[in-house]
C-alpha positions, 0 to 999 in steps of 0.5 A: 171590146169583146162585143166588137170581136164577137160581132166580127167573128160571129162564125166562131160562136155560130158554127151553123152559120159558118156551115151555111156560108160554106154551102152557099159559096160552094154552089156558085158556078165556076167562072167562064173559061176563056180559050186562046186560038191554039186550044180552039183549033185543037177542040174543033179540028179546024185551023185558023183560016177556016175558023176565021172564014166561018166567023166571017160567014156567021157560022162560028162564034165571035171572039172576045177581045182581051187586049189590042192584039189578043182575042179568046173564045168563051169555052161555053160558046165553043162547046155550044158550037160543037154540040150544034155541029153534032146535032146537025150531023145526026139529023 
């Protein structure tokens, strides 16, 4: 029985392995954040109609469907769109 407990709780007997496991999990990238329309409007400074017009023209990232009636945008897509707008304005 002691061998089973020792095998399952190896981190108790090997503190370096426990530290290595903590370090590997701390390097993981944070999960992608999803933004709903009010937050997107606030970030980009456009209202709903302008955002959907830009999407129709292909000038704005498409949303991700959460459910039948709810959509959201990945934060990385909105950040990239903002960065592209800033870069385009500086040329």
